[in-house]
N, C-alpha and C positions, 0 to 999 in steps of 0.2 A: 431209150433210156437204159440199160442196161436190166435184165431181173432183180439184180442184188441190191440196185436202188430204188425200182417198183418197191422192195421188199421195206426198205428202210423208211421208206413215206407213209405205204401203210402202215406201219408196225406205230405209227403214233396215237396215242390213246387206247390201244389196245388190252383190253383185260387177260387176254387166252388166246392162242394161236393153233390150231392142234391140225395139224403141226407146220411148225415153220419151214422144216425143209421139204414136206411133200407143198408146201404152199411154192418156195421157189422152185422145185420139179417142175410145174405145171407153168409158173413165169415164163420157164427157159423152153416149154414146148413152141414159142411166138406165135403161136395163135390166141387169139380175145378169149378170154375165161368166161365162163358163164356164172354167174355172180345170181345169187337166189336171196331173196329176202320173202319172207311170208309175211303179212299183214291181217288180221282178222279186224274185220270192220265193227268191232264190239262198241265201240265213241266214234261219236262224229269229228272230233276235234285231233289232231296232231299238236304236241306241244314241243320242246325243247329235248325233254326226255326219250321221243321217239327220233328226234332229227340228230341225234347222237350219230343211231345208225345209221342213217341216210346220209348223213355229212360223210361219211366211210366208203358209201355207194358211190357219190359222185367221184369221191378223190379212183376209186375203182373205173368210174366210166374215163377220168381225164387223163387215165393212161391206157383208155385205149378196150377195158374190157366190155361187157355186154350185162348189164343188168337187167334182170326177171323179179319184178314186182306179181308175186302171187298174192290177188287178194284171195285171203279167205271164205269165199260165199258158203260155201260146205260146211267148211270145219268152225264155223262163228254161231250156226246152228246146235254144234255140241256144246262150244264153248270150252276155251280154253283154262287146263284145270291147275297150271303150274302156278305153284305158290298158294295153292289153296287148298286152308282146312273144311272147304261147303264145296257144295256144288253150285259150279255157276249156271246163271238162269240160262237160258237154253233162246236164243232169238227165233222170231221168224224172218221167213225168208224177206216179208217186207222193211221190217228194221234191219236188216243185212243190207238190202240193195239201198235205199236210202242214206243210211251211211258209206254205202262205199262209193255214195256220187259223190260225196264232199269229199274223197281222198284227194281226188287224181290235182285241183285246183289248189292243193295242200303241198303234196310231196313232191310238186313242180314247180315250189319256191326253190325246192336244192336241188332236185334231178333236171338233169338235161332230155326233155320229153322226145327227143331225136334219136336219144342212144336207151331208150328204155321200153324193155318191153312189158303191158301186162297180162297176165292171164288171168284165170278162176277158176280155184280147183274144183270146181264145180263138174268143170267139162271131163274131167278123166277121174273124181269118187262119185260122180250121178251117175255114172254107166256100169259099175261096178255090181257082176249078181252080185249075189249071196253066197255064192258056191264060189266065188272069186275072191270074195272077202274072206272067207274061212281058210282059203288058200293063202292069202296074206298073212292072217293071223298065227297060221302053223311057223314061219318062220322068226318068227317072235316066243321066250319063253314069258311064263305069267313071275316067273324069278326075275328075268329081266324089265322087266316095268314094274315089280314093286321095289325097284332098286332107286327108284326117283324118290325124296326124299318127302317129298308133300303127301306121297300115295302111304309111303311105309307110316309118317305121322296119322295119318288118316285110320289104320289100321290099329295102329297101338292106343289110340284114344277110341277104338270102340267107333268112329266114327263112321256116316255112308258114304261108301266110293261105286260110283256104278260102273256097272258095263262100259255102258257109252263113253265115258273119261281114259275109261283103259284105250278105247280103241282111238282117243284123238291123237296120241305120238306116232300110233301106228300109221295115222290118215297125213298127219304133219312130212311125217320120211315118205312115205310113198310123194310126195309133190317132187321130192329128189330125184326119187325116179325117175317119173314120167317126164321129167326135166331135164334127166342127167346133166343135172349140178356140175360144176366144179368147186365150187365155194359159197358157203350157206350162211347167210349174218345173222347176228341176235343180239341179245341182250345177255350176261352173266344166265340172267333164268329160264332161258332157253335151250342151256347146254344141252341137259337129257334128250328134249326132244332133237337137236341138229345130229345128238351121239347119234341115237336112232337112223337118221339119215343116211349117216356112211357105213351101219350095220344094215342096212336094209337094200344099199344098192351094192354091198358085195354079195348079199342073196340073192341077187339080179345081174350078177359076172358085170359089173362098172366098177370103173374103179371110185374108189371111197371120196366125196366132196370133201375137202378142208373144211373146219368150224370157224368160225371167225368172229369170236365172241367180245362187245363191248360194252363196257361199266356201266350200270344202273344210273343213273341220274339223280342224285339227293335233289329233293325238291325245295321253297324256299322257307321252309319250317327248318331245313335243318336236320332232320330227322328220317326222315321217310322218302322212299323212293318220289321221281316226281310222279303223280296222279291227279287229273280232274277231278276225282272224287275224293280228294283230300284236300282239293284247294289250294293246293301248293306249286302250282303249274305257273307256265309263261309258254301261252298257246302263238305258234309261230306266226297266223294270223290276225293276231289282236293288234289292235292300232298302234302306232309307233311308242306314242305316248303311255299308253297303259303299260307296253313293254321296256319303255327305261326305268318307268316307277316301280315294276317288280325289280328289277334287275336290279337297283339299288337300295332295297327290301334283303339282297341276299347276305346272308353271313358272311361276314369276313372269311373266314377260315376256309369257305368253298370258293373264293375268286376263283385260285389258280388250276383248281379241275373245271371249272367252267371255261378260261382260258383255252384248255388244253382240249377240251370236247365241244366247245360249242362256238370256236371261230375261226380264222386261219394266220390267227400271231403267231409268226415263227417261235418253232420250240425254244430257242439259244435265248429269244426276248422274254420271253412266257418263261425261263427258268432264271433271268433277269430280274426278273420282277417278283419272284417267289424267295429270290437272295435278298433282293430289298424291301421287302417286307419281314423277314424275321430280323434282319439287322435294324429296323425301324429306320432305313434312309428314304424311304416310298412311305405317303401316308394312302390308307386303306381309301379314305373318301375318295381321293383325285384316282387311285387305280382301279375306283367301283366305277364310276363314271368312264374309264376309258373302256370296261368292259361293257356296260350297257351302250354306249356308241358302235361297238364292235358287234353287237350282238342286234342294235337295231337297226345297223348299215345293211349284213346280210340279206334280212330280210326286206326293208324298205326303202334302203339307198341313204347316201349318205345328207343332200340335205334334208331328208322324215329324221333323221341322228341327231341333226342342228337341232333341229326345231323342236322335238321331244325334251333336248338338254333344256333350251332357254323355257320350254312352259313348264318343266321340272323345278327351277330355280326358281319359278315364279311363283307358285304355288305353294315350295317347300322353301323356299330362302327367302325372298321375299313376303310371302304369307300372303299374295296376291289371290284373287279367282284367276280361274283358266282362262284364257282368251275366248274359248267357245265355252259356255255351260247346256248342256241338253236342256231344252223347257219341256214343260208336262202341261200338257192340260187338263184342269180338272172341272168336273161336271157339277152343275149347280144340287143333282142328286147324288153328289159324292161326300156333301156336309151335310150335318147337322148342326143350324145356326151360326152356320159362320166357320166351325171347328172340325176339327178331323180328327183320328187317332189315329197316334204316329207310327204303329206297326203295319195301318190301313194304307198311311200317306208313302212309306216307301214303298211296299208292295205296289200300290197305283203308278209311283213315278218309274218304277222297275229295278229300283237300285237293289231291290233283295230278291229273292225267287218264292218265296213264304214266309209266311206270319213267323214262326219258329226261328230262321236265320234271322228276323228282323230283330227280333225279342233280344236274342242272342248278343248281336252288335248294339244295341241299346244298354242292356246292361254292362258292357265292356268299356262301355265309354268311348263307342267309337262312331257314335251318329251327334250332329248339331245340325242348328236352324240360323240362319245367320249368324251363325257365328257362337251360338247358344248352347254349350254341348246338353245334349237331353239324355239322362240314364234312368228316368221312372220311364217302365212300360207300359203303364196306363196313364201317361200324360195325352190329354185335348188339345191341340194346337187351334187358336186361332190363323185362319190362313188370310195371308193377303199377298195380294198381286206382283208376284217379280220376287217372293223370298227364296232364298239358295237354302236347298238341303244339301248336307254333305256326307256320306259314308264311308267309312274309313280314309282312307290318304288319296286317293283315285277318284272317287266315284260321285258325279255332284248331280243337280238337277235344279232348275230355275220352276217355282211352279206360276202356272201361269192359268187365270182365272178367264170363264165363258160371261 
């Protein structure tokens, strides 16, 4: 495949490439390029938002290039300040190590492990002496650092900006120097950090990396970026039925973006889908089903996608229970006179993570027991063996008594 053909494939969905001309020149060198992605293991789960960049990395791999995943075990102890108006809590080495362990199983669902090199930036950042850190810091001006919108906004508002946060982009930039990266991948929120890598490589006499930025995927709420903390995410390791159901809850106006960034459907077909939706010749419900099948197939296979769609129809179209409802065993000590507080029941059944979440869902009308909606957070239920508790659209539990 010619360099020009490679570039055309790689441009799909890209938000910005700095610069296309430099990338094409690198592709024309006829050697595998070193494509770098830094992952700070601050959360244990990878979702479709992360997968947007990982899938672009897979395209580079399929074109014969080398992917280097930089696990930011050192920088995670600083905390990426990108887009933050407050200092990010610093993680302990134990937290970082635990989160990093889960990454391999998840990103290999997308990347080819045989063509993926994994490194930890503590390998080169940890041994730096304080004198070397001073030397590194001398290559960047304070004015350059304060060009970051989030840093300048904090200064404007009089909010704290700590010295270790200022060092974060410098540390991430030094990763590119240590690896002599040809290309650095990231979301648009990483633009400043990645451009800093270009600057620092020049200071060290290296050819500057190309910065390849992908869009930030909007989450299921249709408003904010996909984030586990916001609850608007689809995890790539989630069960097929959960994944299918979440895609079906996606706002209609995000479907085309998801086709472009989250599937392998050819762009000509995506454009035809977009046109059909605009003209009203295609029904959004049918297109969303197609989208859900495509996404589930990528992470679980075609058979799982078919089964997930059937399960979705059983619950949401035929209004039946899922074929398999998780059973939860209640002990006698959990009950008082055969009754239980609805909030306590939801927590014990593992349907919510906290009392506050349970109260919120009950107040919003998202909880039912044997088909009867519960809206009073003070409800005490008479517990019967086999009763089914439902939270939201996709969470079920069958209660069993000892």
